[in-house]
Structures are given as structure tokens and as C-alpha cells.
C-alpha positions as CSV (number, residue, x, y, z in Angstrom):
1,M,55.1,-68.3,-36.6
2,H,52.2,-66.5,-38.3
3,T,48.7,-64.9,-36.0
4,I,45.6,-64.9,-37.7
5,S,43.7,-62.3,-36.8
6,A,40.1,-61.6,-37.8
7,P,39.1,-58.8,-40.3
8,Y,38.8,-55.5,-39.8
9,D,34.9,-55.1,-40.7
10,R,34.5,-57.9,-38.4
11,M,36.1,-56.7,-35.8
12,M,34.5,-53.1,-36.1
13,T,30.8,-55.2,-36.4
14,E,30.8,-57.8,-33.9
15,P,29.0,-56.8,-30.0
16,T,32.1,-56.7,-27.8
17,Q,29.6,-59.0,-24.9
18,P,27.8,-62.1,-26.0
19,G,23.9,-61.9,-26.6
20,P,21.3,-59.1,-28.1
21,Y,21.7,-56.5,-27.0
22,T,18.8,-54.8,-24.7
23,G,19.1,-50.7,-24.7
24,P,21.2,-48.6,-22.2
25,P,21.0,-50.0,-18.7
26,A,18.4,-49.2,-16.6
27,P,19.3,-46.4,-13.2
28,P,19.5,-48.2,-10.1
29,P,16.3,-47.5,-7.7
30,P,16.8,-44.7,-4.9
31,R,17.8,-45.5,-1.7
32,Q,15.3,-45.2,0.8
33,G,15.5,-41.2,1.6
34,A,17.7,-40.0,-1.4
35,P,15.4,-38.7,-4.4
36,S,14.7,-39.6,-7.0
37,P,17.0,-39.5,-10.5
38,Y,14.2,-37.7,-12.5
39,A,12.6,-36.0,-9.7
40,T,12.1,-31.7,-10.9
41,P,15.3,-29.6,-10.8
42,P,15.1,-27.2,-7.8
43,A,14.4,-23.8,-9.1
44,G,17.6,-22.2,-9.7
45,Y,18.7,-24.9,-12.4
46,G,17.9,-25.0,-15.3
47,R,15.6,-22.9,-17.4
48,P,14.5,-19.7,-15.9
49,P,10.5,-19.3,-15.1
50,A,8.8,-17.4,-17.8
51,P,7.6,-13.5,-16.9
52,P,4.2,-13.3,-15.4
53,A,1.9,-12.0,-18.3
54,D,1.3,-7.9,-18.4
55,P,-1.9,-7.5,-17.0
56,A,-2.1,-4.0,-18.9
57,T,-1.8,-6.5,-22.0
58,T,-4.1,-8.7,-20.6
59,A,-6.6,-6.0,-20.8
60,D,-5.5,-4.4,-24.3
61,R,-6.2,-8.1,-26.0
62,T,-9.9,-8.1,-24.2
63,S,-10.5,-5.1,-25.1
64,G,-9.9,-5.4,-28.5
65,A,-11.5,-8.7,-28.6
66,L,-14.7,-7.3,-27.2
67,L,-14.9,-4.5,-30.0
68,I,-13.9,-6.4,-33.2
69,L,-17.1,-8.2,-32.2
70,G,-18.6,-5.6,-31.1
71,A,-18.2,-4.0,-34.3
72,L,-18.7,-6.4,-36.8
73,L,-22.3,-7.2,-35.3
74,A,-23.0,-4.3,-35.5
75,I,-22.4,-3.4,-39.2
76,G,-24.9,-6.3,-40.3
77,G,-27.1,-5.3,-37.8
78,S,-27.8,-2.2,-39.8
79,F,-28.5,-4.0,-42.7
80,A,-31.0,-6.4,-40.9
81,T,-34.5,-5.0,-39.5
82,L,-34.8,-3.8,-36.7
83,D,-38.5,-4.1,-36.3
84,K,-41.9,-4.5,-37.9
85,S,-44.7,-2.6,-37.4
86,V,-48.9,-4.8,-38.2
87,Q,-52.3,-2.6,-38.9
88,Y,-54.9,-5.0,-38.6
89,L,-58.4,-3.6,-40.2
90,G,-61.3,-2.9,-37.6
91,G,-58.2,-3.3,-34.6
92,E,-58.6,-7.3,-34.6
93,K,-56.2,-9.4,-36.1
94,E,-59.0,-11.5,-37.8
95,G,-59.6,-8.9,-40.2
96,G,-56.0,-9.1,-42.5
97,A,-53.4,-6.5,-42.4
98,V,-54.1,-3.5,-43.3
99,Y,-50.8,-1.8,-43.8
100,E,-47.2,-2.7,-42.9
101,N,-43.5,-0.9,-41.9
102,V,-40.6,-2.1,-41.8
103,A,-37.5,-0.5,-40.3
104,K,-34.1,-0.5,-41.1
105,A,-30.7,1.2,-40.5
106,W,-30.7,2.5,-43.6
107,S,-34.1,2.3,-45.3
108,Y,-38.1,2.9,-44.0
109,S,-40.1,0.7,-45.8
110,G,-44.5,0.9,-45.8
111,S,-47.0,-0.8,-47.8
112,G,-50.4,-2.3,-47.3
113,A,-53.3,-3.6,-49.1
114,I,-54.5,-0.5,-51.1
115,D,-51.6,2.0,-51.6
116,K,-48.0,1.2,-53.2
117,P,-45.2,0.2,-51.0
118,T,-43.5,3.5,-50.0
119,S,-39.5,3.1,-49.4
120,V,-37.6,6.4,-47.9
121,T,-33.7,6.5,-47.5
122,Q,-32.5,6.7,-43.2
123,F,-29.8,7.7,-42.2
124,S,-29.3,5.8,-38.7
125,G,-26.8,3.0,-41.0
126,V,-24.3,6.3,-41.3
127,P,-22.9,6.8,-37.3
128,L,-23.0,2.7,-37.5
129,L,-21.1,2.2,-39.9
130,L,-17.7,5.0,-39.2
131,G,-18.6,4.0,-35.4
132,G,-18.0,0.5,-36.0
133,L,-14.6,0.9,-38.7
134,L,-13.3,3.4,-35.5
135,A,-13.5,0.6,-33.2
136,I,-12.1,-2.1,-36.0
137,A,-8.8,0.2,-35.9
138,A,-8.7,-0.1,-32.5
139,A,-9.4,-2.9,-31.5
140,V,-6.0,-3.7,-34.4
141,L,-4.0,-1.8,-32.5
142,L,-5.6,-2.8,-29.0
143,L,-4.7,-7.0,-30.1
144,T,-1.3,-6.5,-31.7
145,G,-0.2,-4.1,-29.1
146,R,0.4,-0.8,-31.0
147,S,-1.9,1.2,-28.6
148,R,0.8,1.6,-25.4
149,R,3.7,2.8,-28.4
150,S,1.5,5.7,-28.7
151,P,0.9,8.2,-26.3
152,L,-2.8,8.9,-27.9
153,G,-3.2,5.3,-28.6
154,P,-5.8,4.6,-25.6
155,A,-7.4,7.2,-26.2
156,F,-8.1,6.4,-28.9
157,G,-9.2,3.4,-28.1
158,I,-11.6,4.6,-25.2
159,V,-13.4,6.7,-27.8
160,S,-14.3,4.2,-30.2
161,A,-15.0,2.1,-27.7
162,V,-17.7,4.6,-26.6
163,L,-18.5,6.1,-30.6
164,L,-19.5,2.0,-31.0
165,F,-21.9,2.3,-27.9
166,G,-23.4,5.8,-28.8
167,T,-24.2,4.8,-31.5
168,T,-25.7,1.6,-30.8
169,L,-27.7,2.9,-28.3
170,T,-29.2,5.5,-30.3
171,V,-30.8,3.5,-33.2
172,L,-32.1,1.2,-30.6
173,T,-33.8,3.5,-29.0
174,G,-35.5,4.4,-31.7
175,A,-36.8,1.0,-32.9
176,V,-38.1,1.6,-29.2
177,N,-40.4,4.4,-30.0
178,D,-42.1,2.6,-32.5
179,T,-43.7,0.4,-30.4
180,Q,-45.6,4.3,-28.6
181,W,-47.9,3.5,-31.2
182,D,-48.8,0.2,-30.5
183,G,-52.8,0.0,-29.8
184,D,-56.3,0.1,-31.7
185,G,-55.1,-2.9,-33.9
186,R,-51.3,-2.6,-34.4
187,T,-48.4,-4.5,-33.2
188,T,-44.8,-3.9,-33.3
189,T,-42.3,-6.8,-33.0
190,F,-38.0,-6.5,-33.6
191,G,-36.4,-7.8,-35.8
192,P,-32.6,-10.2,-35.6
193,G,-30.8,-5.8,-36.4
194,F,-32.7,-4.8,-32.6
195,Y,-30.7,-8.4,-30.9
196,L,-27.5,-7.8,-33.3
197,L,-27.3,-5.4,-32.2
198,T,-28.1,-5.4,-28.6
199,V,-25.6,-7.9,-28.7
200,A,-23.0,-5.3,-29.6
201,L,-23.8,-2.8,-27.1
202,L,-23.2,-4.9,-24.3
203,L,-19.9,-5.7,-26.1
204,A,-18.8,-2.1,-27.0
205,L,-19.4,-1.5,-22.9
206,G,-17.8,-4.4,-21.6
207,A,-14.7,-3.0,-24.6
208,T,-14.6,0.6,-22.5
209,V,-15.2,-1.1,-18.7
210,T,-11.8,-2.8,-20.0
211,T,-9.9,-0.2,-21.7
212,V,-10.5,2.8,-19.0
213,L,-8.9,-0.5,-15.8
214,A,-6.0,-1.2,-18.3
215,L,-5.9,3.3,-18.5
216,R,-5.7,3.6,-15.3
217,G,-4.0,0.1,-13.7
218,P,-0.4,0.9,-13.1
219,A,1.8,-1.7,-16.2
220,A,3.3,-4.0,-13.7
221,A,7.4,-4.2,-13.9
222,F,8.9,-7.5,-15.6
223,P,10.5,-8.8,-13.5
224,G,13.9,-10.3,-14.2
225,P,15.4,-13.8,-14.9
226,A,15.8,-16.6,-11.9
227,Q,19.4,-16.5,-11.2
228,A,21.3,-19.9,-10.5
229,A,22.4,-20.7,-6.8
230,F,25.8,-20.1,-6.2
231,H,27.6,-20.6,-3.7
232,T,27.2,-17.7,-0.9
233,P,30.5,-16.5,1.0
234,P,30.9,-17.3,4.8
235,A,30.8,-14.1,6.7
236,S,33.3,-12.7,7.5
237,Q,34.9,-13.6,11.1
238,A,36.3,-11.4,13.6
239,P,40.2,-11.3,13.1
240,P,42.2,-13.4,15.8
241,P,43.6,-11.5,18.8
242,Q,46.9,-9.5,18.1
243,Q,50.0,-11.2,19.8
244,P,52.2,-9.2,22.2
245,A,55.7,-8.5,19.7
246,Q,58.1,-10.8,20.5
247,P,61.7,-9.8,20.9
248,W,63.0,-10.6,18.1
249,H,60.2,-8.9,16.1
250,T,60.9,-5.6,17.4
251,A,62.4,-3.2,15.3
252,P,66.6,-2.3,16.6
253,G,66.4,1.2,18.7
254,A,62.7,0.5,19.7
255,P,61.4,0.7,23.5
256,G,61.6,-2.7,25.2
257,A,64.3,-4.3,22.3
258,P,66.9,-6.1,23.3
259,V,70.9,-4.4,24.0
260,A,72.4,-5.7,20.8
261,Q,75.5,-7.4,22.3
262,P,79.0,-6.9,20.5
263,Y,80.0,-9.9,18.4
264,P,83.8,-11.0,19.9
265,S,86.9,-9.4,17.0
266,A,87.4,-12.5,14.4
267,P,91.5,-12.7,15.9
268,S,93.9,-10.9,13.7
269,A,95.7,-13.7,10.7
270,A,98.9,-14.0,11.7
271,P,101.7,-12.2,9.7
272,R,103.4,-13.9,7.1
273,Q,106.9,-15.2,7.1
274,P,109.2,-16.0,4.4
275,P,109.6,-19.2,2.3
276,P,113.5,-20.6,4.1
277,P,115.6,-20.6,1.8
278,P,117.1,-23.4,-0.7
279,P,119.2,-25.8,1.3
280,A,123.4,-25.2,-0.2
281,A,124.3,-27.7,-2.4
282,D,127.0,-29.6,-1.9
């Protein structure tokens, strides 16, 4: 008698339970007072927490960002107009402009109603350009963290920030000095280059302060990774009180040991008798 069985592929593809597949079973709801199955694992399990950021590294990155922004503004502001002075006819604005001067970090030009336009080269842009390039180099070292690897790295950042601050302050002071000639029909107004250098001055000052503070403050040590919670062995208990030595535990011959009793000697074996002679034949 032969039995008919289902094909192999049909047996592998058919579900073991009737009805459509509804996904994995949901976990049972937590009991009253029991922790949730999806609760955060306690400390000491899973991934260790990330170590806090080093304050010195954060200060270096802040100084680098301030330096690179200040350097770009200082270089760009050196090519823009710092101030513009206008001289009016008869000391009144209604009479029309007679002479006009435009001051930049790289040039100083003038033009009038009668005179031909003139222009001379100024070298105030040279310190601005050098200070900006050094500030960019120091900013790259600070942002990438390489300034801490060299003993002269932090000092180079401070020198670059101070140099950028000094050059922008010098050029701004020269632009402010042009306003001292105002009066009797002369008016001086500041151009976009003046405001760009002002922002660069503030950024350089902030970079100087943060770099000095990062150099003076000690670098915080990184804590080690969190250790998993291990079972703490119980505290060692006091040893039990010693019991007095029992007689059977005392070595022979020691004080207090019982006197050994002699064992009775075994009885001597009886002498072996020779076998009796065989009986005589009749």
C-alpha cells in the first residue's frame, strides 16, 4: 500500500498556520510596575557615551572662524572706498562741488571742476594684505587642529590675530583723520571699505581674546569609555571561630593527645601436622 504525499516545493511554500501572515507577534504589554520592553537600557550597557568636547579645541575652532572671516573682510575692504571728501564752491552745497577726493587703501585720487583728475598710490593696503594672508594661514591651522601639535602653533595664531587687529586699526585711524578737515564747505563721508574694515577689526579682536584664553586654559582630559556594570563580589566575611582540636585530630605524641592503647597480638598459628599415612592394603 502506497501513501500519496504532497510535492516538496508545495510543502516548503505552504504556511504552517492557516490564514494570512500578520507579521511578528507584538510583545505583551508590561505589567503594573514592570519596566517597558522598549525602555532605555540602564547606564553601563550598550554603546558608551561620547566623550565631551575639549574646550581648547572648541576655542581654537572659534578663533579660526573669526580669523578667516576677518581676513577676507580686511582684504576686500582694502580695495573699496574708505572715505570721500567734497569741497563746495563758496562754502555752500548749493554752489556745486568744486573738488572731490576719494581715499582707498591702495590709492588716493582727486578731481575738480577745473583741474585734471590726479591719483597717487598708497601703501596702506600692504599691511592689510600681509595681515590677512597670515590670518588665513593661522585660521587653517586652528580649524584643522594642527596648531596644538606644534609648540609655536598657538603663538602663531595670537600673532596673526594681533597683526590683523593692528593693521585694520591703523587704516581706520587714517580714514577718521580725514574728517578733521571738514568745515568751510568741506564734507567727508565714509565709504563701504571703512565699514568692512570695522567689522574685520572686531573679528580680529574676538579672535585674539579667544586664542589667548585657549592658550591659558588647561586642556581638559578625555574621560575613558564607560565600563559595563559588573557584579560586585560581596564583602569578605570574618573567618569562623576556630574549634578546639579534637583528640583524633591531634598528632601522636603532642601534649593532650590520648595514650595509644596496644592492640592485642594475634594468636599464633598451630603447628602444621604431617598428613596421616595411607592405610595398608589387605
